[in-house]
N, C-alpha and C positions, 0 to 999 in steps of 0.2 A: 563643018561643025567640029569643035574640039571633042576629044574623047570623054572628058569630064561632063560636058554638056549632054552628049549622047547618053551617057550613063544616067544622068539626072532625069532626062525625059523618059528614059526606059522605066525608071523607078516610079515616076509620076503616072505613067500608063498602067503599071502594075498595081499601084495603090488604087487607082480609079476603078480598075476591073474588080479588085477585091472588095472595094467599098460597095459597088453595085451588086456583086454576087452575095456578099454577106447580108446586105439590106434585103435583097430578094428572098433569101432563106429565112430571115426574120419575119417578113410579111407572110411567107408560106406557113410558118409555124403558128402565127396568130390566126390564120385561116383554119389550120388544123385544130387549134384550141377551141374556136367557135364550133367546129364540127363535133368535137369530143363533148363539149358541154351540152350541145343539143342532143347527142346520143344518150348521155347520162340522164338528162331530163326525160327523154322519151322512154327509156327503159324503166325509170322510176315510176312513171305513170302507168306503164303496162303491168308491172309486177303487183301494183296495188289496185288494179282495176278488177271488177267482177269477172269471174271465169266465163268464157264463151265456148261454144262447141268447137271441137277440134276441126280444122279444115277438112272438107270432104275429099274423097279420093279423086274426083274429077279435076280438082285444082292442084293436085300434088305436083305435077310436072311443071307448072307455071309459077310456083311459089318463089318469091324473092326473099332471101334470108333476112335482109334488113327490115322487111315489112312484117315479119312474123316472129322473129326470135324474141324470147322472154315474154311473149303474150301468155296471160293466164288462161288456160284452156281446161276442158274436161272431156273425158271419153268414157263410154260404157261398154264393157265386154267381159270376156273370160280370159284369165291368164293361161298361157301355154307354158307351164313350168318346165316341161322336159326340154324346151328350146332355150332356156335361160343361158346367159353368158356372164362371166365374172370379169370385170375390168379393174386392173390394179388402181388403187387409190391411196392417197396419203392425205388425211384430213385432221381436223382438230381433235378427233377421237383416236388418232393414231393410224397405223397402216392397216389396210384391209382391202375390200373390194366394193365396187358398185355392182349391184345386181340388176342386170338388164334382162327383162322378160317381155316377150311379145304379148300384146293384148289383142285377142281376137274380137273384133267388133263387127257389126253388121255391114260396115262400109270398108272393111279391110283390116289388115294387121298393123299395129303401131307398137313400136318398142317403147317400153316404159323403164326408166331408171327408177326402180322401186326404192332405192336408197342404199345406205352403207351397211356392210357387215364386217366385223373384225375377222381376222384370219381364222380364228377357231370356230367361226360360224359359216365358213365358206361352202361346205358341202350341204346339199339339200337335207340330208338326214339330220344335220345339226339344228335345223329350224323347220321341222315338218309341220308345225302348227301354222306356218304361213302359207302352205300349199293347199289352198281351198279351191275346189273346182266349182265356183259359183260366179254369177254375174256381179260385177263390181263397178262402181263409179270411181274413176281415177281423176284427180284434179292436180294440176301442177303447172310448171312453166314449159312452154314449147322451146326446144333447143335444136340447134343445127348440128348435123353430123360432124365428127372430129376425125377426118381421114388420116391414115398412115401410121399414127402412133405418136409418141413423144420424141423429143430430141434425144438421139442416141439410144432410144428404146422403141424401135419400130414394132408394130403389131406382127405377131407370128401366127397366122390363122392355122397353119398346118399342125402347130403344137397347141392350139387353143390358148395362146398367150395374148392377152389384150392389155394394151397400155393407154388406149384412148377409145372413146365411144364412136368407133367407125361403123356407122349403121349399115352401110352397104356391104362391108366385108363380113360383119357378124351375120347378117341375113343370108349371105351367100354360104357361109360356113354351116349355117343351120338349115339350109335349103328351104327358105321361107321368104315369101314376098312381103315387104313391109313398106310403110311410108318413108319418105326421104328425110324424116326428122324424128326426134324422140321427145318424150315427156319426162321432165324431172319431177317426180311425184312430190307432193307437199308433205307436211309433217304429220298427217293423219296417222295415228299409230297402227302398225300392223299386228296381227295376232302373235303373241309371244314376244313382241318388242322389236323384231327384226323382219326385214331391213329397216333402217332408220332413214326416213325421208326428210324432206325440207332442208337439205344441206347445200342447196345451190349457192355458190359464191358469186355474187353480183358485184364485181369490182373492176373498174377500168383504170389502167395506168394512165395518168395524165401529167406528163412532164413537158408539155408543149410550151408553157410560159417560160420555164427555165431555159429551154432551147432557144426561144425567141430572144430572151435577154442576152444570151450568150452570143447569138449571131449579130444582134444590134451592137453589142459591145465591140465585137471584132470589126464591124463596119465603122464604128467611131474611131477605132485605132487606125484604120486605113485612111480615114479623113484627116486625122492628126498627121499621118505621114505625108499626105498631100500638102498640108499647111507648112510643114517643115521644109518641104522641097519646093516651095513656091518661088524662092529666090536662089540664085546661084550661091554656092558656098564661097566664103571669103578665102578658104584655104586653097 
């Protein structure tokens, strides 16, 4: 076989591999698109459904995140304000903190993200009207723990610096046993106006269709390459 022919067949093989690979990636992205659309529809249904009791402690170790996250739930108990933790937050209201406070219920402790406070309301003394030792009903969205911290900003438990809502780490630092999830409290006003609840951002990045079009476009270019190489060059 001549050197030119060998090169041509090598390019044909390469184009064929690329065409199959890119087409496969495009099909995979379409499958991911269907999964993402299903997830968005499921979450939309959950966040607008009536609130149900929070899962009982017997089921905590067997809970599957996909089956419980963003469910609207409620719990009844008393806040343990001395165990609260502040988690760094950047919101539409500006920089500040999420106030995470354990709620002592008859079935165990559950951490509640009571809402957002600006930096000048970070200390408990700046919002004493919100620290009421009474039984309360808390309603909101069930959320899954956010371990380790944010990219380039890991949680620093030894310094009590928190950049994500890592429930296990916060509970360990506060020496308290809690559920493996937390509740994002709804917009029910707190005494004195703080913390501000109901600020859960329910948004899912969905670029799978763009990626699918890109991969299929590359597969089409590979097929064009195959077509151009179908006959030996005259040169």
